[in-house]
FIKOLZA-1660 file (N, C-alpha, C; in steps of 0.1 Angstrom, whole numbers, plus 5000, padded with zeros to 4 digits):
% residues 86
   i   px   py   pz ch aa at
   1 5138 4519 8977  A  F  N
   1 5124 4518 8972  A  F CA
   1 5123 4508 8960  A  F  C
   2 5133 4509 8951  A  L  N
   2 5132 4499 8940  A  L CA
   2 5134 4485 8945  A  L  C
   3 5142 4483 8955  A  K  N
   3 5145 4470 8960  A  K CA
   3 5131 4464 8966  A  K  C
   4 5124 4472 8972  A  T  N
   4 5111 4468 8978  A  T CA
   4 5101 4464 8966  A  T  C
   5 5101 4472 8956  A  I  N
   5 5092 4469 8944  A  I CA
   5 5097 4456 8938  A  I  C
   6 5110 4454 8936  A  N  N
   6 5115 4442 8930  A  N CA
   6 5111 4430 8939  A  N  C
   7 5113 4431 8952  A  E  N
   7 5109 4420 8961  A  E CA
   7 5094 4416 8960  A  E  C
   8 5086 4427 8960  A  N  N
   8 5072 4425 8959  A  N CA
   8 5068 4418 8945  A  N  C
   9 5074 4423 8935  A  M  N
   9 5072 4417 8921  A  M CA
   9 5076 4402 8921  A  M  C
  10 5088 4399 8928  A  Q  N
  10 5092 4385 8928  A  Q CA
  10 5082 4377 8936  A  Q  C
  11 5077 4382 8947  A  K  N
  11 5067 4374 8955  A  K CA
  11 5054 4372 8947  A  K  C
  12 5050 4382 8940  A  I  N
  12 5038 4381 8931  A  I CA
  12 5040 4371 8920  A  I  C
  13 5051 4372 8914  A  I  N
  13 5054 4362 8903  A  I CA
  13 5055 4348 8908  A  I  C
  14 5061 4347 8920  A  K  N
  14 5063 4333 8926  A  K CA
  14 5049 4327 8929  A  K  C
  15 5040 4336 8935  A  E  N
  15 5027 4331 8938  A  E CA
  15 5019 4327 8925  A  E  C
  16 5020 4335 8915  A  Q  N
  16 5014 4333 8902  A  Q CA
  16 5018 4319 8896  A  Q  C
  17 5031 4317 8897  A  V  N
  17 5037 4305 8891  A  V CA
  17 5032 4293 8899  A  V  C
  18 5031 4294 8912  A  K  N
  18 5026 4283 8921  A  K CA
  18 5011 4280 8917  A  K  C
  19 5003 4291 8915  A  E  N
  19 4989 4289 8912  A  E CA
  19 4988 4282 8898  A  E  C
  20 4996 4286 8889  A  Q  N
  20 4995 4281 8875  A  Q CA
  20 5000 4266 8875  A  Q  C
  21 5010 4263 8883  A  V  N
  21 5014 4249 8884  A  V CA
  21 5003 4241 8890  A  V  C
  22 4997 4245 8900  A  K  N
  22 4985 4238 8906  A  K CA
  22 4974 4235 8896  A  K  C
  23 4971 4246 8889  A  V  N
  23 4961 4244 8878  A  V CA
  23 4965 4234 8868  A  V  C
  24 4977 4235 8863  A  Q  N
  24 4981 4226 8853  A  Q CA
  24 4982 4212 8858  A  Q  C
  25 4987 4210 8870  A  V  N
  25 4988 4196 8876  A  V CA
  25 4974 4190 8877  A  V  C
  26 4965 4198 8882  A  S  N
  26 4951 4193 8883  A  S CA
  26 4945 4189 8870  A  S  C
  27 4949 4196 8859  A  K  N
  27 4945 4192 8846  A  K CA
  27 4952 4179 8841  A  K  C
  28 4965 4178 8843  A  I  N
  28 4973 4168 8838  A  I CA
  28 4972 4155 8846  A  I  C
  29 4970 4156 8859  A  L  N
  29 4970 4144 8867  A  L CA
  29 4960 4133 8863  A  L  C
  30 4948 4136 8860  A  P  N
  30 4939 4125 8856  A  P CA
  30 4944 4118 8844  A  P  C
  31 4949 4125 8834  A  K  N
  31 4955 4119 8822  A  K CA
  31 4967 4110 8825  A  K  C
  32 4975 4114 8834  A  I  N
  32 4987 4106 8839  A  I CA
  32 4982 4093 8845  A  I  C
  33 4972 4095 8854  A  E  N
  33 4967 4083 8861  A  E CA
  33 4960 4073 8851  A  E  C
  34 4953 4079 8842  A  Q  N
  34 4946 4070 8832  A  Q CA
  34 4957 4063 8823  A  Q  C
  35 4967 4070 8819  A  T  N
  35 4978 4063 8811  A  T CA
  35 4985 4053 8819  A  T  C
  36 4988 4056 8832  A  V  N
  36 4995 4046 8840  A  V CA
  36 4986 4033 8842  A  V  C
  37 4973 4035 8845  A  N  N
  37 4964 4024 8847  A  N CA
  37 4963 4016 8834  A  N  C
  38 4962 4022 8822  A  E  N
  38 4962 4015 8810  A  E CA
  38 4974 4007 8808  A  E  C
  39 4986 4012 8811  A  Q  N
  39 4998 4005 8809  A  Q CA
  39 4999 3993 8818  A  Q  C
  40 4994 3995 8831  A  L  N
  40 4994 3984 8840  A  L CA
  40 4985 3973 8836  A  L  C
  41 4973 3977 8831  A  E  N
  41 4964 3967 8827  A  E CA
  41 4969 3959 8815  A  E  C
  42 4976 3966 8806  A  A  N
  42 4982 3960 8794  A  A CA
  42 4993 3950 8799  A  A  C
  43 5001 3954 8808  A  E  N
  43 5011 3945 8814  A  E CA
  43 5006 3933 8820  A  E  C
  44 4995 3935 8828  A  V  N
  44 4989 3924 8835  A  V CA
  44 4983 3914 8824  A  V  C
  45 4976 3919 8814  A  L  N
  45 4971 3911 8804  A  L CA
  45 4982 3903 8796  A  L  C
  46 4993 3910 8794  A  T  N
  46 5004 3904 8787  A  T CA
  46 5010 3892 8795  A  T  C
  47 5012 3895 8808  A  R  N
  47 5017 3885 8817  A  R CA
  47 5008 3873 8819  A  R  C
  48 4995 3876 8820  A  S  N
  48 4985 3865 8822  A  S CA
  48 4984 3857 8809  A  S  C
  49 4985 3864 8798  A  S  N
  49 4985 3857 8785  A  S CA
  49 4997 3848 8783  A  S  C
  50 5009 3853 8787  A  N  N
  50 5021 3845 8786  A  N CA
  50 5020 3833 8796  A  N  C
  51 5014 3836 8808  A  S  N
  51 5013 3825 8818  A  S CA
  51 5004 3814 8812  A  S  C
  52 4993 3818 8805  A  S  N
  52 4984 3808 8799  A  S CA
  52 4992 3800 8789  A  S  C
  53 4999 3807 8780  A  K  N
  53 5007 3800 8770  A  K CA
  53 5017 3790 8776  A  K  C
  54 5024 3795 8787  A  T  N
  54 5033 3786 8794  A  T CA
  54 5026 3774 8799  A  T  C
  55 5015 3776 8806  A  S  N
  55 5008 3764 8811  A  S CA
  55 5004 3755 8800  A  S  C
  56 4999 3760 8788  A  Y  N
  56 4995 3752 8777  A  Y CA
  56 5007 3744 8772  A  Y  C
  57 5019 3751 8771  A  V  N
  57 5031 3744 8766  A  V CA
  57 5035 3733 8776  A  V  C
  58 5034 3735 8789  A  V  N
  58 5037 3725 8798  A  V CA
  58 5028 3713 8797  A  V  C
  59 5015 3716 8796  A  V  N
  59 5005 3705 8794  A  V CA
  59 5008 3697 8781  A  V  C
  60 5011 3704 8771  A  A  N
  60 5014 3698 8758  A  A CA
  60 5026 3689 8759  A  A  C
  61 5036 3694 8766  A  D  N
  61 5049 3686 8767  A  D CA
  61 5046 3674 8776  A  D  C
  62 5038 3675 8786  A  L  N
  62 5035 3664 8795  A  L CA
  62 5027 3653 8787  A  L  C
  63 5018 3658 8779  A  S  N
  63 5010 3649 8770  A  S CA
  63 5019 3641 8760  A  S  C
  64 5028 3649 8754  A  E  N
  64 5037 3643 8745  A  E CA
  64 5046 3632 8752  A  E  C
  65 5051 3635 8764  A  M  N
  65 5059 3626 8771  A  M CA
  65 5051 3613 8774  A  M  C
  66 5038 3615 8779  A  E  N
  66 5030 3603 8782  A  E CA
  66 5028 3595 8769  A  E  C
  67 5025 3601 8758  A  L  N
  67 5024 3594 8745  A  L CA
  67 5037 3586 8742  A  L  C
  68 5048 3593 8744  A  K  N
  68 5061 3586 8741  A  K CA
  68 5063 3574 8750  A  K  C
  69 5059 3575 8763  A  K  N
  69 5060 3564 8772  A  K CA
  69 5052 3552 8767  A  K  C
  70 5039 3556 8763  A  I  N
  70 5030 3545 8758  A  I CA
  70 5036 3538 8746  A  I  C
  71 5041 3546 8737  A  L  N
  71 5047 3541 8725  A  L CA
  71 5059 3532 8728  A  L  C
  72 5068 3536 8737  A  I  N
  72 5080 3528 8741  A  I CA
  72 5075 3515 8747  A  I  C
  73 5065 3516 8756  A  K  N
  73 5060 3503 8762  A  K CA
  73 5055 3494 8751  A  K  C
  74 5047 3499 8741  A  K  N
  74 5042 3491 8731  A  K CA
  74 5054 3484 8723  A  K  C
  75 5064 3493 8719  A  I  N
  75 5075 3487 8712  A  I CA
  75 5082 3477 8720  A  I  C
  76 5085 3479 8733  A  E  N
  76 5091 3469 8741  A  E CA
  76 5083 3457 8742  A  E  C
  77 5069 3458 8743  A  G  N
  77 5060 3447 8744  A  G CA
  77 5061 3439 8731  A  G  C
  78 5062 3446 8719  A  N  N
  78 5063 3439 8707  A  N CA
  78 5076 3431 8705  A  N  C
  79 5087 3437 8711  A  K  N
  79 5100 3431 8711  A  K CA
  79 5100 3418 8719  A  K  C
  80 5093 3419 8730  A  S  N
  80 5092 3407 8739  A  S CA
  80 5084 3396 8732  A  S  C
  81 5074 3400 8725  A  I  N
  81 5066 3390 8717  A  I CA
  81 5074 3383 8706  A  I  C
  82 5082 3392 8699  A  H  N
  82 5090 3386 8688  A  H CA
  82 5101 3377 8694  A  H  C
  83 5107 3380 8705  A  R  N
  83 5117 3372 8711  A  R CA
  83 5111 3359 8716  A  R  C
  84 5099 3359 8721  A  S  N
  84 5093 3347 8726  A  S CA
  84 5089 3338 8714  A  S  C
  85 5086 3344 8703  A  N  N
  85 5082 3336 8691  A  N CA
  85 5094 3330 8684  A  N  C
  86 5106 3335 8687  A  E  N
  86 5118 3330 8680  A  E CA
  86 5123 3318 8687  A  E  C
% end
């Protein structure tokens, strides 16, 4: 008789725990989804920001190289002029 009561109590407790877990999960899940979405958005913004910075740095480096090429050509041109004048 006691064994049957104990088994029934175990079943009831197990069902109650399941119900409470369902209730708590339904309360917590929207917050988890919101937090994950916010973190993903922040990561995407960080990556796109870094990507923009990288692109800017590449363009700046290319511009600097072009300016150096122009300067070198001018210097070489001036050397040629000096040589022809000598």
